[in-house]
N, C-alpha and C positions, 0 to 999 in steps of 0.2 A: 887314695885314688879319688879323683874328682867325679861327682855325680854326672850322669849322662847329659842332663840339661846344662851343666856347667861346661862340659866338653863341647857341647853343640853351640852354645851362645858365647861363652868366654868374654873376651874383650869386645865383642860386637855389641854388647849392651851399653846403655848410657853409663858413662863413668860415675863412680861413686861420689865424686866431687859435687856433681849436680844432684843434691840429695832429694829435692822434691820431685824432679823429673824422674829420677831413678826409682823412687817410691811408687809413682804413678805407673811407670812401666812395669815394675815388678808385680804389683797387686791388681790394678785394673787391667793390665795386659796379660794376666795369667792364663785366661782361656786361649789367647792367641799364641802364647808360648807353648801351651799344651798341644795346640793344633800343629804348630811347627814340628814338635817332636814326633807326633803321630805320623805326619806326612813324611818326615825324614826316615822313620823306620819302615813304614809301609810302602813308600813310593821311591824315595831317593836311593836308599841303600840297595834294595834289590835290583833296580835298574843300573846303578853304578857298577855292580858286579858284571852285569851283561856288557855294558859299554867298554869296560876295561879289557874284555876279551877281544875287542876290535883294535886295540892299540897295536898288537903285534902285526896285524894286517896293514895298518897305516904305514909302518916302517917299510914293509915289502912293496907298498904302492908308490913310495917316494921315487921320483925320477923316471917313472915308467911312462910309456906312451898313453896308457889308459888314463892315468891321472891328468896328463896334459889335456887330453880330450875332454875329460870331465870339468876341469878348471875353466875351460872356455865355453862349455855348453850348458852347465847346470842352471845358470841364471836365465838365459833366454828360453830354455826349455820350460822352466817354471812359469815364466810370464805367459808363454803360449798355452801351457796346460791350464793355467788359472783362467785365462780368457775363455778357453773352450768349456771348462767346467761351469764358469759363471753364466755364460749364455745358455748352456745346457739346462741349468737349474731354473731359468726364467722362460724357456721356450713355450711353456703352457701357462704363462702367468705366474703370479706368486701364490703359492699354496702352503699348506703345513709341511709338505715334503720339501719344499724349497727352503723353508725356515730351518728344518732339521739338517738339511745338507749344508746350509750356511753355518749352523752351529758347530758342525763337525770339521769345517775347514781348518781351524787352528790346530786341532788334534792331528789331522792329516799332515799339515805342515811340520809338526813336531816329529812325527814318526819318520818324516822324510829328511828333515834337517839334522836331527840329533845324531843318526849314524854317520852322516857326511862329516859332521864336526869331529868325530873320532877318527875317521878314515883320512881326512884332509884338513887337519887343524891348521889355522893361522898361527896360533900360539898354544903349545902344549901346557903352558902355565894356566891357560883359561879353561882347561878341560874339566876341572872340578873346582868347586867353591864353597866348601863347608855346607851351611844351612841355607844358602841363597836360593836353591831350587825350591825348597819348601816355602820360603818367603815369597818368591815370585809367583808361585802357584796360588797362594792366598791372595796376593795383590791382583792377579789376573781375574780370579773369580769375584772378588769383592768389587773390582772395577765396574761390573755390570750393576751392582747395587748403587754405587756412587753415581753412575750415569742416570739411574732412575731418580735419585735424589735431585740431580741436576735438572731433570724435567720438571719436578715439583717446584723448584726454586724459580725456574723460568716462568711457570704458571703464576706463582705467587707475586712476581714482579710485574705482571700483566704484559710480559714480553710476547706470550702466546698470541694475544689479541693483535698485536702489531705484526707478528709473523703471518698470521692468517690473513690480515689485510693486504700484506705485500705479496703473498704467494701467487695470486692470479697474475700479477705483473711478471713474477719470475717465470711462470709457465709460458707466458707470452713472449718473453725475451729469449727463451731457450730454443736453440736451433734443432728442434725435434726431427726435422727431415734429413739431418746429416746421418752419415754412416754410424751405426751403433758403436763401433769400436772407437771412432773419433770422438763421439759423445762421452764415452767412458773416460778417455784420457783428458779431454777438455775439462770435464767436471773435477777430476783429481787435480789438474793444474790450477784451476781457479781456487779450489778449496785450499790447496797448498800455499797459495799467495797469502791467505789470512793466517794459515798455520806458521808461515815463515815469520811474519811480524809478531805474532803471539810468542813464538819460541825465542825470537831475538829479545823481546821484552823481558822474558823470564830470565835471561842472562844479564841484561844491562840495567834492570831496575832492582836494587838491592832487596826490597821487600818481596818481590816475586822470586828472586833467586833463592831465598830461604825455602820456598816451597819446592822449587824445581831441583834443589840440591839432593832431594831424596832419590831422584832418577840418576844423578851423577855420582851417587855414593857407591855404585857398583864397582867392583875391583876386577871384573872380567866381563867380556862381552860374549854372550851366547844367545841362542835363538829365542829364549823365553823372556829374558829381562828387558826387552824393548818396551814392555807394557808397564814397567815399574814406575808408578806415578802417585804423588800424594793426592788424597781426595780433594783438597782444595784446588790443585791443578786441573783435575778432571771437571770440577764444577765451574771454575773460571773459564775454562776452555769452551764449555757448553754455552756460557753466557756470551763469550766473544763471538762464537760462530752464529748464534741464533738469528740475528737480524740480517747480516750480510748474505748468509746462505739462503735466506728467504727469497732473495732476488735471483738465485741460481737454482732453478727448479726443473731438473730433468724428470723423466718418468721414474716411478719407484723401481722398475726393472733395471734401468740404467744405473740408478744410485746403488742398488744392491751389488751389481757387478763391479762397480767402482770400489765399493768397500772390500770386496774380495781381492781386487787388484792392489788396493792399499796394503792389505795384509800380506800378500805375496811379495810385494816390493819391500815392505817394512821388515820382513823377517831377515832380509839380507843386510839390513842396517847393523843389526847386533849379532848376526851369526858368526861363529868362529870357524868359518870355512875359508880356506885359502884359495881364492878364485883369481883367474886372469880376466879382469873385467874390461880393460882397455877403454874404449870410447864410452862404454855404458856409464862410467863414473863421471862423465861430462853431461849426462842426461839425468841420472837418478842419484838420489842421496843414499848411496850404499857403500859397502866395503870400506876402503881406506878413508873415504870422505868422513864417515861417522866415527872411525877409530881416532882420527884427529880431533873430532869434536869432543871426545871424552878424555883428551889429554888433561893432565893436572896443571899444565902451564896455561894460564889465562890467555896469553898472547896467541896461542894456537887453538885452545879449546873454544874460544868465542868465535866460532866460524861454522860454516856448513849447517845452517839451521833448517834447511829444507826437510819437510816430512817425507815426501816421496821423490820429488824432483829437486835437482840441484840448480836448476835454471835461475831461480830467484836469487840465490847466493852469487851466481856469476854476474847477474845484472846489477845487484846492489853492493858488490865489492866485498863480500864476506866468504868467498870461496877460498879454500886452502887445501891444496893437494900437490906438493912439489913432485916433479917428474923423476928427480934423481934420488928419491929415498922412499922407504916404506915406514909406516908408523911403528913405534915400539909398543910393547904390551904393558907399560906401566901407566895405568889409568886411575881415575878417582878424583877426589877433591884435595888439591895440594895443601890447603891450610887446615884440613880437617881429616887426617888419616884415621882418627878414632871415631868417625861418624858411626852411629848405631846401625846394626844390620838386621835387627829384629823388626817385625811388622809394627809392634807397639812403639818401638824406638823411632822408627821412621815417621810414624804418625805424630809423635810428640816433638821431635827435633826442631821443626820450623818455629815453634813458639818459645824456644829457649833463648835467653839473652847470652851474649858473650860466647858465641858458638866457637870462635877461634880459640879462645882460652880453654874451653871445656873439651873440645874434640882434638886438640893438638896431640902430637905423639909424646906422651909423658915419659916414655922410656928413653927418649933422646934428650931430655933436659935434666939439669942437675937439681939437687934439692933447693938450692938458692933461687933457681929460676921458677920453681913450682909456685911460690907465693906470687911472683910477678905474672904468672900465667893467668891467674884469676883477675888480674887488673888490666888486661889487654883492653885498650881504649876503643879500638876499631872492632865493633861487634858485627860488621858485615861479613858474612861468609862468602868467599870467592874461590874459584878453582885454584888460584895460586897467586902469590905476591911477586 
């Protein structure tokens, strides 16, 4: 019988053919593997037992009037609730209580969305995913650390000085006398313009795609894995945003509410909740828009780059959401079905040469082809060929 760690990690580790990378993942990544195992036993398994008890209710809910009402109202209700909570948190300015409430927002969203995913799943195939919840939990927590590192790098490159010099102009340009709700969505829209071009570059520039592939390695979409990102992506995004956003300077209160709104919109990008979004999908980058974005087919997956809004995709010709179909639930990296799924493996993978050869599905090729796999000349990893 396989050891628990073998059952948990299995084929999701870096293949043995990549000896050096496998060695680094095994030994230097040992603390991360141990943490994944601990989270799996203490967090994932107990909650999975609870979620599975909701599956019976989900079948009873299918086809009912209640489900129809929920499918139309969950998203707009969440947006309105987030706006209300956001402005409630800042009504007396920003304090330690405000920061605490802000920190609890993702947990609240999780407690809110996770049950809905079991009761109204878009795909039952996406309800469970091995060790991915433990991995995504680590990626979420470590994201704060890498964001801090980003700040140090920005300082080291003397970008902070440029930002501080530009900020007064940014405050002067900002329409601070506009309605606060309008200011919040304007800030998100402007920020999303820069996010659109950064995200598009991550897909279209091979060297950047190697980094972004960690995000597209997911084999299911659910509320937590929208935050899965390689540290290099987090750092490069901070550098990309630093100077342009210095010229977009709303008050700290407006910026905080905007971040809360970004979280509330973003959770519906990856959530496995079957919603009737209608015209909302022509405004926000949610639901089917992002499911198409995660297609293994490059012709479809290289679309819908918007972070919160889909407006920039519509304007720049990268919007994809056919009216006469719904996206399937087969997602991932078409040329790399064996992409690693451990935290250490995700960190190491972008630096490995010949990714297509190493991460291809070895069970689907013959022994004669195995030698050829190591000689694949095109080392650029892409969603699909």
